[in-house]
N, CA, C and O of each residue as an XYZ file, in Angstrom:
872
protein
N     -12.274     28.557    -18.054
C     -12.137     29.001    -17.022
C     -11.293     30.277    -17.775
O     -10.647     29.962    -18.774
N     -11.267     31.700    -17.343
C     -11.076     32.905    -17.698
C      -9.557     33.377    -16.366
O      -9.704     34.019    -15.326
N      -8.668     32.976    -16.737
C      -7.676     32.858    -15.642
C      -7.578     34.400    -16.009
O      -6.679     34.661    -15.209
N      -7.793     35.391    -16.516
C      -6.780     36.644    -16.983
C      -7.841     37.702    -15.683
O      -7.521     38.680    -15.008
N      -8.669     37.210    -15.753
C     -10.081     37.810    -14.658
C      -9.567     37.861    -12.746
O     -10.018     38.629    -11.896
N      -8.725     36.986    -12.598
C      -8.151     37.181    -11.421
C      -6.953     38.099    -11.310
O      -6.402     38.111    -10.209
N      -6.534     38.749    -12.113
C      -5.025     39.418    -11.996
C      -5.711     40.227    -11.397
O      -6.783     40.491    -11.941
N      -5.390     40.945    -10.059
C      -4.890     42.067     -9.202
C      -4.392     43.177     -9.722
O      -3.473     42.836    -10.466
N      -4.549     44.616     -9.719
C      -3.786     45.395    -10.016
C      -3.339     46.755     -8.599
O      -2.743     47.823     -8.740
N      -3.675     46.390     -7.868
C      -3.861     46.920     -7.145
C      -2.521     47.633     -6.116
O      -2.590     48.711     -5.525
N      -1.312     46.652     -6.125
C      -0.038     46.595     -5.531
C       1.075     47.404     -6.774
O       1.692     46.724     -7.594
N       1.164     48.748     -6.726
C       2.103     49.171     -7.374
C       3.539     48.520     -7.316
O       3.699     48.447     -6.098
N       4.381     48.139     -7.740
C       5.641     47.541     -7.736
C       6.643     48.661     -6.934
O       6.266     49.812     -7.157
N       7.725     48.585     -6.133
C       8.691     49.197     -5.863
C       9.682     49.443     -7.174
O       9.787     48.540     -8.004
N      10.416     50.707     -7.337
C      11.373     50.886     -8.085
C      12.739     50.642     -7.406
O      12.869     50.820     -6.195
N      13.946     50.158     -8.341
C      14.365     49.708     -7.534
C      15.893     50.848     -7.334
O      17.063     50.484     -7.450
N      15.519     51.911     -7.090
C      15.858     53.371     -6.476
C      15.600     53.169     -5.449
O      16.501     53.406     -4.645
N      14.126     52.572     -4.820
C      13.421     52.623     -4.061
C      14.231     52.235     -2.573
O      14.840     51.166     -2.611
N      14.295     53.025     -1.235
C      15.055     52.615      0.150
C      14.078     50.908      0.217
O      13.042     50.409     -0.221
N      15.238     50.563      1.059
C      14.675     49.299      1.693
C      13.594     49.564      3.231
O      12.835     48.739      3.738
N      13.797     50.602      3.559
C      12.926     51.439      4.831
C      11.679     50.748      4.069
O      11.071     49.755      4.467
N      11.408     51.537      2.801
C      10.112     52.141      2.160
C       9.159     50.176      2.087
O       7.977     49.895      2.284
N      10.544     49.113      1.669
C       9.611     48.128      1.181
C       9.379     47.091      2.468
O       8.564     46.170      2.427
N      10.298     47.413      3.716
C      10.330     47.295      5.042
C       8.774     47.422      5.284
O       7.995     46.471      5.220
N       8.486     48.517      5.523
C       7.007     49.162      5.937
C       5.934     49.019      5.157
O       4.834     49.382      5.574
N       6.098     48.433      3.828
C       5.247     47.840      2.785
C       4.724     46.123      3.925
O       3.923     45.867      4.825
N       5.445     45.618      3.378
C       5.789     44.290      4.100
C       5.257     44.405      5.776
O       5.020     43.296      6.255
N       5.112     45.181      6.405
C       4.565     45.154      7.683
C       2.935     45.397      7.740
O       2.101     44.927      8.514
N       2.807     46.224      6.733
C       1.197     46.501      6.076
C       0.564     45.298      5.282
O      -0.623     45.041      5.483
N       1.230     44.614      4.470
C       0.803     43.420      3.816
C       0.733     42.218      4.239
O       1.666     41.911      4.981
N       0.000     41.451      4.051
C       0.653     39.316      4.202
C       0.948     38.940      2.935
O       0.343     37.915      2.619
N       1.765     39.455      1.953
C       2.522     39.014      0.722
C       3.500     38.432      1.145
O       3.876     38.828      2.249
N       4.486     37.050      0.361
C       5.326     36.780      0.923
C       6.688     37.804      0.028
O       7.807     38.029      0.489
N       6.212     38.218     -1.158
C       7.055     38.920     -1.873
C       6.548     40.164     -2.869
O       5.374     40.213     -3.237
N       7.336     40.965     -3.193
C       6.453     42.520     -3.540
C       7.123     42.572     -5.234
O       8.183     41.958     -5.352
N       6.762     43.023     -6.083
C       7.675     43.030     -7.195
C       8.551     44.117     -7.337
O       8.585     44.801     -6.314
N       9.501     44.644     -8.537
C      10.263     45.508     -8.085
C      10.273     46.112     -9.922
O       9.656     45.402    -10.716
N      10.757     46.989    -10.294
C      10.847     47.298    -11.743
C      11.831     48.327    -11.730
O      12.188     48.990    -10.757
N      12.227     48.396    -12.880
C      13.422     49.024    -13.073
C      13.450     49.860    -14.637
O      13.654     49.322    -15.725
N      13.174     51.372    -14.371
C      12.526     52.344    -15.679
C      11.582     51.746    -16.354
O      11.591     51.738    -17.585
N      10.489     51.069    -15.515
C       9.248     50.924    -15.688
C       9.261     49.224    -16.029
O       8.189     48.643    -16.201
N      10.483     48.540    -16.104
C       9.799     47.082    -16.345
C      10.695     46.269    -15.332
O      11.793     46.467    -14.812
N       9.752     45.273    -15.278
C       9.884     44.083    -13.872
C      11.282     43.735    -14.319
O      11.765     43.520    -15.430
N      11.777     43.748    -13.094
C      12.970     42.550    -12.781
C      13.102     41.454    -11.887
O      14.025     40.640    -11.914
N      12.110     41.460    -11.062
C      11.757     40.270    -10.075
C      10.970     41.109     -9.137
O      10.537     42.262     -9.138
N      10.939     39.612     -7.961
C      10.342     40.027     -6.572
C      11.340     39.980     -5.801
O      12.241     39.170     -6.018
N      11.387     41.035     -4.508
C      11.781     40.908     -3.530
C      11.225     39.930     -2.374
O       9.994     39.919     -2.413
N      11.699     39.183     -1.455
C      10.534     38.699     -0.259
C      11.085     38.989      0.722
O      12.288     39.185      0.898
N       9.823     39.060      1.785
C       9.700     39.903      2.952
C      11.088     39.421      3.911
O      11.721     40.169      4.656
N      11.405     37.686      3.615
C      12.608     37.512      4.695
C      13.731     38.186      4.294
O      14.419     38.715      5.166
N      14.104     38.282      2.947
C      15.461     39.246      2.636
C      15.124     40.478      3.512
O      15.463     40.740      4.666
N      14.294     41.212      2.553
C      13.892     42.753      3.159
C      14.367     42.976      4.363
O      15.289     43.742      4.644
N      13.716     42.279      5.122
C      13.707     42.584      6.527
C      15.216     42.421      7.108
O      15.580     43.027      8.116
N      16.001     41.602      6.423
C      17.808     41.064      6.614
C      18.555     42.122      6.366
O      19.654     42.181      6.918
N      18.116     43.221      5.457
C      18.616     44.210      4.553
C      19.047     45.457      5.534
O      18.717     45.662      6.702
N      19.969     46.287      4.585
C      19.733     47.444      6.053
C      18.686     48.774      5.176
O      19.036     48.981      4.014
N      17.947     49.292      5.498
C      17.178     50.189      5.630
C      17.323     51.188      4.862
O      16.514     51.571      4.018
N      18.732     51.820      5.212
C      18.777     52.799      4.458
C      19.547     53.019      2.503
O      19.882     53.858      1.667
N      19.427     51.504      2.776
C      20.067     51.332      1.060
C      18.742     51.030      0.016
O      17.598     50.584      0.103
N      19.494     51.473     -0.835
C      18.251     50.969     -2.097
C      18.203     49.222     -2.707
O      19.012     48.295     -2.739
N      17.036     49.392     -3.059
C      17.009     48.248     -3.651
C      17.879     47.368     -4.830
O      17.828     46.138     -4.828
N      18.589     48.036     -5.721
C      19.632     47.826     -6.430
C      20.916     47.653     -6.018
O      21.888     47.361     -6.714
N      20.851     47.903     -4.540
C      22.137     47.602     -4.085
C      22.093     45.999     -3.925
O      22.873     45.120     -4.293
N      20.845     45.969     -3.216
C      21.022     43.793     -3.472
C      20.133     43.294     -4.166
O      19.218     42.525     -3.873
N      20.650     44.097     -5.787
C      19.872     43.263     -6.671
C      19.862     41.831     -6.825
O      19.019     41.256     -7.514
N      20.893     41.173     -6.122
C      21.117     39.836     -6.475
C      20.339     38.949     -5.639
O      20.264     37.723     -5.719
N      19.663     39.885     -4.670
C      18.435     39.091     -3.787
C      16.891     39.053     -4.857
O      16.040     38.165     -4.794
N      16.866     39.817     -5.450
C      15.782     40.099     -6.714
C      15.332     38.951     -7.472
O      15.759     38.916     -8.626
N      14.613     38.050     -7.127
C      14.323     36.752     -7.683
C      13.485     37.130     -9.051
O      12.624     37.996     -8.896
N      13.635     36.598    -10.329
C      12.856     36.829    -11.487
C      11.865     36.025    -11.961
O      12.025     35.566    -13.092
N      10.615     35.676    -11.196
C       9.957     34.735    -11.530
C       8.198     35.900    -11.482
O       7.779     36.884    -10.874
N       7.730     34.941    -12.541
C       6.661     35.578    -12.843
C       5.670     34.732    -13.712
O       5.907     33.534    -13.870
N       4.263     35.470    -14.439
C       3.653     33.930    -15.549
C       3.147     35.671    -16.364
O       3.446     36.857    -16.222
N       2.438     35.017    -17.031
C       2.680     35.749    -18.487
C       0.820     36.032    -18.752
O      -0.055     35.658    -17.971
N       0.669     36.546    -19.649
C      -1.205     36.467    -19.452
C      -1.896     34.878    -20.137
O      -2.948     34.315    -19.833
N      -0.909     34.504    -21.076
C      -0.997     33.230    -21.988
C      -0.299     32.210    -20.789
O       0.199     31.190    -21.264
N      -0.226     32.319    -19.680
C       0.231     31.061    -18.927
C      -0.933     30.110    -18.084
O      -1.503     30.556    -17.089
N      -1.144     29.014    -18.518
C      -2.351     28.751    -18.213
C      -2.374     28.137    -16.247
O      -1.411     27.812    -15.553
N      -3.872     28.188    -15.879
C      -3.986     28.034    -14.353
C      -2.913     26.529    -13.843
O      -2.160     26.535    -12.869
N      -3.054     25.725    -14.493
C      -1.581     24.566    -13.623
C      -0.514     24.965    -13.707
O       0.103     24.755    -12.662
N       0.147     25.536    -14.565
C       1.574     26.296    -14.657
C       1.727     27.280    -13.748
O       2.554     27.347    -12.839
N       0.701     28.196    -14.113
C       0.637     28.774    -12.568
C       1.027     28.691    -11.018
O       1.730     29.348    -10.251
N      -0.023     27.219    -10.922
C      -0.015     26.970     -9.529
C       1.078     26.545     -9.166
O       1.641     26.873     -8.121
N       1.684     25.413    -10.369
C       3.313     24.982    -10.527
C       4.551     26.123    -10.079
O       5.596     25.868     -9.480
N       4.196     27.097    -10.442
C       5.038     28.264    -10.531
C       5.160     29.065     -8.705
O       6.133     29.447     -8.055
N       3.532     29.038     -8.380
C       3.564     28.883     -6.881
C       4.285     28.464     -5.902
O       4.955     28.968     -5.000
N       3.865     26.918     -6.452
C       5.157     26.037     -5.651
C       6.453     26.083     -6.015
O       7.203     25.914     -5.054
N       6.844     26.203     -6.760
C       8.483     26.160     -7.250
C       9.165     27.272     -6.541
O      10.391     27.258     -6.422
N       8.186     28.564     -5.899
C       9.013     29.743     -6.036
C       8.199     30.058     -3.998
O       8.228     31.055     -3.277
N       7.731     28.962     -3.833
C       6.956     29.274     -2.804
C       6.738     30.414     -2.268
O       7.172     30.654     -1.142
N       6.116     31.207     -2.887
C       5.587     32.882     -2.874
C       3.834     32.513     -2.327
O       3.359     31.433     -1.975
N       3.111     34.012     -2.446
C       1.530     33.569     -2.397
C       1.216     34.335     -3.150
O      -0.012     34.327     -3.241
N       2.054     35.648     -4.329
C       1.366     36.038     -5.074
C       2.645     35.668     -6.008
O       3.787     35.284     -5.759
N       1.708     36.049     -7.558
C       2.774     35.602     -8.638
C       2.689     36.879     -9.576
O       1.525     37.113     -9.898
N       3.462     37.615    -10.011
C       3.499     38.679    -11.144
C       3.277     38.149    -12.688
O       3.954     37.359    -13.347
N       2.033     38.902    -13.035
C       1.643     38.474    -14.640
C       2.234     39.696    -15.156
O       2.331     40.717    -14.476
N       2.649     39.588    -16.418
C       3.689     40.314    -17.104
C       2.932     40.207    -18.841
O       2.557     39.200    -19.441
N       2.914     41.572    -19.253
C       2.633     41.753    -20.558
C       3.779     41.653    -21.374
O       4.881     41.284    -20.967
N       3.472     42.033    -22.695
C       4.766     42.166    -23.524
C       5.755     42.999    -23.209
O       5.356     43.831    -22.394
N       6.799     43.127    -23.483
C       8.235     43.884    -23.624
C       8.434     43.840    -21.994
O       8.969     44.748    -21.357
N       7.761     42.280    -21.264
C       8.239     42.864    -19.464
C       7.470     43.845    -18.771
O       7.640     44.064    -17.571
N       6.362     44.637    -19.696
C       5.777     44.918    -18.643
C       4.671     44.610    -17.546
O       3.617     44.072    -17.886
N       4.942     44.984    -16.119
C       4.183     44.378    -15.300
C       2.517     44.847    -15.437
O       2.104     45.997    -15.586
N       1.563     43.364    -15.323
C       0.374     43.944    -15.824
C      -0.700     43.696    -14.352
O      -1.903     43.946    -14.419
N      -0.069     43.199    -13.126
C      -0.514     43.242    -12.196
C      -0.190     41.842    -11.726
O       0.614     41.334    -12.508
N      -0.542     40.975    -10.665
C      -0.609     39.835    -10.039
C      -1.609     38.983     -9.329
O      -2.492     39.414     -8.587
N      -1.317     37.343     -9.723
C      -2.215     36.552     -9.005
C      -2.120     36.192     -7.493
O      -0.955     36.166     -7.094
N      -2.991     35.931     -6.629
C      -2.912     35.781     -5.426
C      -2.967     34.397     -5.263
O      -3.854     34.021     -6.029
N      -2.430     33.301     -4.592
C      -2.054     32.349     -4.378
C      -3.953     31.323     -4.107
O      -4.534     30.510     -4.825
N      -4.289     31.901     -2.843
C      -5.693     31.857     -2.794
C      -6.800     31.830     -4.034
O      -7.690     30.998     -4.212
N      -6.549     32.724     -4.651
C      -7.413     32.840     -6.131
C      -7.339     31.951     -6.675
O      -8.475     31.618     -7.012
N      -6.328     31.004     -7.148
C      -5.683     29.796     -8.222
C      -6.032     29.029     -7.018
O      -7.076     28.566     -7.478
N      -5.977     28.577     -5.936
C      -6.323     27.099     -5.294
C      -8.038     27.214     -5.461
O      -8.686     26.231     -5.821
N      -8.751     28.665     -5.123
C     -10.245     28.395     -5.196
C     -10.254     28.035     -6.609
O     -11.033     27.095     -6.449
N      -9.961     28.011     -8.205
C      -9.890     27.727     -9.310
C      -9.935     26.124     -8.879
O     -10.904     25.368     -8.952
N      -8.906     25.904     -8.518
C      -8.681     24.153     -8.147
C      -9.632     23.349     -7.986
O      -9.949     22.250     -8.441
N     -10.227     24.409     -6.930
C     -11.283     23.750     -5.850
C     -12.627     23.234     -6.654
O     -13.215     22.159     -6.535
N     -12.984     24.593     -7.696
C     -13.607     24.308     -8.718
C     -13.972     22.923     -9.857
O     -14.999     22.442    -10.337
N     -12.555     22.650     -9.940
C     -12.652     21.742    -10.775
C     -13.079     20.278    -10.416
O     -12.949     20.021     -9.219
N     -13.534     19.318    -11.157
C     -14.442     18.054    -11.013
C     -13.750     17.488    -10.257
O     -14.408     17.143     -9.275
N     -12.388     17.105    -10.180
C     -11.462     16.760     -9.162
C     -11.790     16.911     -7.548
O     -11.661     16.208     -6.545
N     -12.196     17.985     -7.810
C     -12.749     18.248     -5.851
C     -13.823     18.349     -5.917
O     -14.370     17.458     -5.267
N     -14.675     19.172     -6.510
C     -16.094     19.378     -6.872
C     -16.886     18.226     -6.608
O     -17.468     17.946     -5.560
N     -16.839     17.516     -7.802
C     -17.589     16.093     -7.718
C     -17.749     15.127     -6.282
O     -17.125     15.335     -5.242
N     -18.384     14.424     -6.426
C     -18.789     13.200     -5.395
C     -17.648     12.158     -6.342
O     -17.548     12.145     -7.568
N     -17.067     11.544     -5.609
C     -16.439     10.344     -6.011
C     -15.563      9.958     -4.887
O     -15.659     10.579     -3.828
N     -14.523      8.769     -5.044
C     -13.759      7.771     -4.574
C     -12.241      8.544     -5.089
O     -12.095      9.179     -6.133
N     -11.258      8.300     -4.101
C     -10.031      8.488     -4.130
C      -9.136      7.339     -4.184
O      -8.882      6.845     -3.086
N      -8.409      6.604     -5.566
C      -8.012      5.679     -5.426
C      -6.423      5.853     -5.670
O      -6.277      6.632     -6.612
N      -5.298      5.453     -5.214
C      -3.702      5.776     -5.429
C      -3.200      3.717     -5.355
O      -3.176      2.768     -4.571
N      -2.881      4.105     -6.865
C      -2.106      2.581     -7.331
C      -0.760      2.697     -7.586
O      -0.571      3.334     -8.622
N       0.060      2.398     -7.145
C       1.663      1.926     -7.859
C       1.941      1.009     -8.759
O       1.182      0.050     -8.895
N       3.071      1.148     -9.522
C       3.285      0.052    -10.947
C       4.768      0.488    -11.088
O       5.348      1.497    -10.685
N       5.195     -0.589    -11.787
C       6.901     -0.076    -12.104
C       7.110      0.895    -13.062
O       7.022      0.312    -14.143
N       7.370      2.221    -13.268
C       7.407      3.130    -14.128
C       7.641      2.461    -15.835
O       6.918      2.870    -16.743
N       8.431      1.700    -16.017
C       8.137      0.955    -17.256
C       7.113      0.236    -18.013
O       6.908      0.185    -19.225
N       6.251     -0.550    -16.580
C       5.072     -0.945    -16.842
C       3.571     -0.007    -16.799
O       2.561     -0.486    -17.316
N       3.539      1.432    -16.099
C       2.924      2.332    -16.038
C       1.950      2.729    -17.127
O       2.469      3.363    -18.047
N       0.693      2.503    -17.221
C       0.038      2.977    -18.367
C      -0.985      3.717    -18.064
O      -1.869      2.974    -17.638
N      -1.297      4.741    -18.067
C      -2.374      5.984    -18.215
C      -3.848      5.434    -19.022
O      -5.040      5.455    -18.715
N      -3.147      4.995    -20.085
C      -4.329      4.155    -20.827
C      -5.045      2.832    -20.609
O      -5.936      2.368    -21.320
N      -4.465      2.249    -19.409
C      -4.506      0.793    -18.901
C      -5.547      1.145    -17.439
O      -6.527      0.558    -16.981
N      -4.848      2.295    -17.034
C      -5.277      2.894    -15.361
C      -7.258      3.098    -16.728
O      -8.053      2.180    -16.931
N      -7.355      4.454    -17.258
C      -8.494      4.321    -17.746
C      -9.125      3.057    -18.059
O     -10.257      3.158    -17.587
N      -9.016      2.048    -18.540
C      -9.482      0.836    -19.221
C     -10.008      0.066    -17.850
O     -11.134     -0.407    -17.696
N      -8.996      0.055    -16.957
C      -9.002     -0.632    -15.605
C     -10.930     -0.394    -15.285
O     -11.873     -1.185    -15.296
N     -10.801      1.255    -15.000
C     -11.851      2.232    -14.250
C     -13.009      2.006    -14.798
O     -14.002      1.438    -14.343
N     -12.721      2.718    -16.281
C     -14.051      2.408    -17.232
C     -15.104      0.674    -17.324
O     -16.325      0.517    -17.295
N     -14.303     -0.061    -17.404
C     -14.763     -1.636    -17.602
C     -15.191     -2.249    -16.140
O     -15.396     -3.440    -15.902
N     -15.289     -1.005    -15.095
C     -15.885     -1.591    -13.937
C     -16.615     -0.378    -13.969
O     -16.418      0.180    -12.890
N     -17.610      0.524    -14.923
C     -18.426      1.526    -14.559
C     -17.897      2.435    -13.645
O     -18.640      2.933    -12.800
N     -16.791      2.700    -13.694
C     -16.310      3.745    -13.174
C     -16.406      5.053    -14.045
O     -16.856      4.930    -15.183
N     -16.027      6.268    -13.612
C     -15.738      7.205    -14.581
C     -14.560      7.974    -13.856
O     -14.646      8.283    -12.668
N     -13.120      8.353    -14.871
C     -12.174      9.184    -14.468
C     -12.493     10.502    -14.002
O     -12.660     11.307    -14.918
N     -12.630     10.973    -12.785
C     -12.953     12.510    -12.959
C     -11.251     13.339    -12.669
O     -11.312     14.546    -12.435
N     -10.438     12.968    -12.682
C      -8.881     13.582    -12.574
C      -7.947     12.447    -12.176
O      -8.318     11.414    -11.619
N      -6.699     12.746    -12.519
C      -5.575     11.697    -11.919
C      -4.529     12.981    -12.145
O      -4.764     14.089    -12.626
N      -3.350     12.451    -11.646
C      -2.163     13.198    -11.497
C      -1.138     11.718    -10.607
O      -1.486     10.866     -9.789
N       0.572     12.106    -11.486
C       1.539     11.601    -10.669
C       2.006     11.607     -9.212
O       3.033     12.224     -8.933
N       1.230     10.877     -8.143
C       1.306     12.169     -7.228
C       3.131     11.652     -6.371
O       3.801     12.344     -5.605
N       3.413     10.367     -6.854
C       5.077     10.158     -6.743
C       5.724      9.237     -7.570
O       5.123      8.291     -8.079
N       7.336      9.534     -7.792
C       8.254      8.521     -8.870
C       9.476      8.469     -7.806
O      10.257      9.341     -7.425
N       9.349      7.265     -7.517
C      10.356      6.653     -6.915
C      11.058      5.129     -6.467
O      10.491      4.153     -5.977
N      11.883      5.234     -6.673
C      12.658      3.993     -7.089
C      12.215      3.169     -8.556
O      12.458      1.968     -8.677
N      11.577      3.917     -9.582
C      11.121      3.332    -10.228
C       9.824      2.687    -10.228
O       9.513      1.831    -11.056
N       9.091      3.084     -9.331
C       7.802      3.231     -9.278
C       6.977      4.584     -9.234
O       7.248      5.615     -8.619
N       5.807      4.278    -10.122
C       5.116      5.496    -10.250
C       3.714      5.545     -9.710
O       2.982      4.654    -10.140
N       3.219      6.334     -8.922
C       2.141      6.308     -8.216
C       1.092      7.221     -8.829
O       1.415      8.396     -9.004
N      -0.062      6.841     -9.158
C      -0.966      7.779     -9.261
C      -2.025      8.250     -8.519
O      -2.223      7.294     -7.769
N      -2.631      8.878     -8.303
C      -3.681      9.516     -7.607
C      -4.914      9.663     -8.376
O      -5.073     10.700     -9.020
N      -6.058      8.491     -8.389
C      -7.096      9.109     -9.350
C      -8.237      9.569     -8.580
O      -8.212      9.457     -7.354
N      -9.260     10.089     -9.194
C     -10.778     10.674     -8.466
C     -11.305      9.839     -9.537
O     -11.102      9.905    -10.749
N     -12.162      8.886     -8.721
C     -13.113      8.480     -9.471
C     -14.938      8.909     -9.162
O     -15.366      9.387     -8.112
N     -15.634      8.623    -10.209
C     -16.770      8.736     -9.795
C     -17.595      7.551    -10.362
O     -18.090      7.134    -11.410
N     -17.429      7.222     -8.887
C     -17.983      6.033     -8.523
C     -18.370      5.652     -6.837
O     -17.690      6.352     -6.087
N     -19.141      4.870     -6.225
C     -19.377      4.439     -5.256
C     -18.643      2.897     -4.368
O     -18.259      2.752     -3.208
N     -18.692      1.987     -5.496
C     -18.108      0.833     -5.139
C     -16.684      0.520     -5.823
O     -16.429      0.034     -6.925
N     -15.724      1.035     -4.635
C     -14.555      1.062     -5.074
C     -13.750     -0.354     -4.861
O     -12.596     -0.351     -5.291
N     -14.263     -1.675     -4.194
C     -14.034     -2.221     -4.249
C     -13.525     -3.537     -5.613
O     -12.582     -4.311     -5.454
N     -14.184     -3.508     -6.551
C     -14.230     -4.203     -7.151
C     -12.853     -3.687     -8.402
O     -12.136     -4.547     -8.913
N     -12.681     -2.045     -8.753
C     -12.151     -1.206     -9.325
C     -10.616     -1.857     -8.729
O      -9.729     -2.320     -9.446
N     -10.589     -1.749     -7.251
C      -9.638     -2.397     -6.191
C      -8.991     -3.536     -6.930
O      -8.031     -3.495     -7.700
N      -9.672     -4.502     -6.561
C      -9.422     -5.907     -7.052
C      -8.963     -6.035     -8.621
O      -8.071     -6.736     -9.099
N      -9.781     -5.215     -9.202
C      -9.139     -5.628    -10.458
C      -8.051     -4.630    -10.935
O      -7.590     -5.012    -12.010
N      -7.563     -3.633    -10.552
C      -5.680     -3.455    -10.458
C      -4.907     -4.200     -9.910
O      -3.807     -4.438    -10.411
N      -5.384     -4.842     -8.533
C      -4.731     -5.820     -8.414
C      -4.109     -6.951     -9.645
O      -3.020     -7.274    -10.118
N      -5.593     -7.304     -9.806
C      -5.297     -8.579    -10.969
C      -4.292     -7.855    -12.231
O      -4.001     -8.681    -13.097
N      -3.697     -6.390    -12.479
C      -3.126     -5.905    -13.592
C      -1.774     -5.633    -12.841
O      -0.779     -5.059    -13.284
N      -1.974     -6.177    -11.604
C      -0.167     -5.992    -11.158
C      -0.310     -4.794    -10.316
O       0.777     -4.573     -9.783
N      -1.246     -3.882     -9.954
C      -1.191     -2.763     -9.414
C      -0.960     -2.869     -7.681
O      -1.751     -3.430     -6.923
N      -0.141     -2.432     -7.416
C      -0.330     -2.106     -6.272
C      -0.987     -0.988     -5.439
O      -0.523      0.152     -5.484
N      -2.157     -1.319     -4.609
C      -3.455     -0.178     -4.438
C      -2.626     -0.122     -2.418
O      -2.413     -0.767     -1.391
N      -2.479      1.369     -3.199
C      -2.423      2.253     -1.748
C      -3.043      2.855     -1.201
O      -2.574      3.589     -0.331
N      -4.160      2.815     -1.427
C      -4.821      3.592     -0.242
C      -5.478      2.494      0.042
O      -5.294      1.373     -0.431
N      -6.601      2.986      1.179
C      -7.526      1.985      1.701
C      -8.901      2.578      1.303
O      -9.252      3.707      0.961
N      -9.733      1.071      1.521
C     -11.403      1.332      1.007
C     -12.053      0.047      2.246
O     -11.821     -1.145      2.451
N     -12.727      0.830      2.700
C     -13.926      0.311      3.711
C     -14.474     -1.280      3.256
O     -14.700     -2.200      4.041
N     -14.634     -1.317      1.559
C     -14.941     -2.533      1.275
C     -13.784     -3.631      1.116
O     -13.809     -4.853      0.969
N     -12.878     -2.787      1.199
C     -11.686     -3.820      1.383
C     -11.183     -4.516      2.248
O     -10.607     -5.596      2.378
N     -11.663     -3.311      3.061
C     -11.577     -4.227      5.053
C     -12.319     -5.121      4.585
O     -11.780     -6.116      4.099
N     -13.835     -5.002      4.607
C     -14.223     -5.846      5.142
C     -14.624     -7.000      4.510
O     -15.360     -7.832      5.040
N     -14.134     -7.092      3.306
C     -13.669     -8.525      2.406
C     -12.311     -9.344      3.191
O     -12.115    -10.559      3.208
N     -11.546     -8.364      3.760
C     -10.206     -9.471      4.459
C     -10.824     -9.160      5.632
O      -9.736     -8.922      6.158
N     -11.577     -8.954      6.490
C     -12.316     -9.109      7.557
C     -12.536    -10.488      7.290
O     -11.847    -11.415      7.717
N     -14.097    -10.611      6.147
C     -14.931    -12.137      5.957
C     -13.872    -13.479      5.476
O     -14.097    -14.684      5.359
N     -12.426    -12.509      5.233
C     -11.915    -14.049      4.610
C     -10.981    -14.626      5.764
O     -10.817    -15.768      6.191
N     -10.492    -13.525      6.066
C      -9.993    -13.958      8.048
C     -10.985    -14.507      8.719
O     -10.737    -15.680      8.996
N     -12.082    -14.105      9.120
C     -13.201    -15.096      9.912
C     -13.001    -16.289      9.083
O     -12.411    -17.152      9.733
N     -13.239    -16.606      8.045
C     -13.572    -17.706      7.251
C     -12.131    -19.035      6.991
O     -12.034    -20.258      6.890
N     -11.141    -17.699      6.979
C     -10.273    -18.885      7.832
C      -9.975    -19.432      8.726
O      -9.497    -20.567      8.692
N     -10.180    -18.769      9.762
C     -10.400    -18.878     11.158
C     -11.833    -19.799     11.171
O     -11.659    -20.815     11.844
N     -12.316    -19.766     10.970
C     -13.344    -21.061     10.460
C     -13.235    -22.118     10.381
O     -13.420    -22.968     11.252
N     -12.798    -22.284      8.924
C     -12.370    -23.707      8.683
C     -11.262    -24.260      9.387
O     -11.416    -25.434      9.724
N     -10.210    -23.730      9.690
C      -9.675    -24.072     10.372
C     -10.478    -24.666     11.789
O     -10.524    -25.876     12.005
N     -10.978    -23.858     12.534
C     -11.941    -24.626     13.860
C     -12.196    -25.763     13.458
O     -11.521    -26.710     13.859
N     -13.424    -25.967     12.406
C     -14.333    -26.591     12.127
C     -12.752    -28.277     11.683
O     -12.743    -29.469     11.989
N     -11.933    -27.553     11.035
C     -10.324    -28.992     11.012
C      -9.882    -29.432     12.173
O      -9.288    -30.508     12.234
N     -10.064    -28.800     13.075
C      -9.546    -28.905     14.704
C      -9.999    -30.911     15.042
O      -9.773    -31.419     16.140
């Protein structure tokens, strides 16, 4: 996928000598969380809508330079790192810089999310399973082996949580029968966090069987 095709350059950055009242007017007409700022043609960061509306409109951006956040990505940043940058900064636009800090345009969060939606992790049919295991015992190769040994296909996986020396992994599997995979994970010492209908049915059957045995033994 050519991420550079998603660069938008319809937003001219403000200069650090521009007045805050101009920035406020721009935010009133836009839905952006931040607006890029340059100084002598070189990108220096972004001003947030929240900060802009708190400052004196008759002062210049350079008077509040401390509030200008220097976040951006480059032409060569891959889409996952771009998505991470969006998450870290809580922004809905991400400036894109070329060589020598020259502002080229920006990515919009919705466009990057659309790219994620097109990946097999979300677009392919399959099931989601969430498993946990001690961080020292966690092995992605073992996880893949468990799934593939049950004729499953890994469509995607990510570490969804690390807490108290426990690693949680969320996996998208191209497989309709999740019960065998869940049972195999348990045999290998994984805790299956997600709930699965087949799993519930087996538990209910076991409970009914135990109840019947108890009744017959009365």
